C-alpha positions in Angstrom: 0.0 0.0 0.0 1.3 3.4 -1.0 0.7 6.0 1.7 1.0 9.4 0.3 1.3 12.4 2.7 -0.7 14.5 0.3 -4.4 13.5 0.5 -5.0 14.5 -3.1 -2.2 12.1 -4.2 -3.7 9.3 -2.1 -7.2 9.9 -3.5 -5.8 9.8 -7.1 -3.8 6.7 -6.4 -6.8 4.9 -4.8 -8.8 5.7 -7.9 -6.4 4.1 -10.3 -6.9 0.6 -11.8 -5.4 -2.1 -9.7 -2.7 -3.0 -12.3 -1.6 0.6 -12.4 -1.4 0.8 -8.6 0.6 -2.4 -8.5 3.0 -1.2 -11.3 3.6 2.0 -9.3 4.3 0.0 -6.1 6.6 -2.4 -7.8 8.6 0.3 -9.6 10.0 1.7 -6.3 9.9 5.2 -7.8 9.5 7.9 -5.2 6.7 10.3 -6.2 6.6 13.6 -4.4 3.9 15.5 -6.3 0.5 14.8 -7.8 1.9 15.8 -11.2 4.5 13.1 -11.0 2.0 10.6 -9.9 -0.4 11.5 -12.8 2.4 11.4 -15.3 3.5 7.9 -14.2 0.0 6.7 -14.2 -0.6 8.1 -17.7 2.6 6.4 -19.0 1.4 3.1 -17.5 -2.1 3.3 -19.0 -0.8 4.4 -22.4 1.1 1.0 -22.5 -2.1 -1.0 -22.1 
């Protein structure tokens, strides 16, 4: 479970498809802003 300090990031993460959440968790990438999280999620969904 990713626990983001920013509530907006946590809400966005929780709304992502499970495979995107899992990919983000497994990547080990540190995400500090909502924009970073959105970009990573977009990149992952573009691949599917």
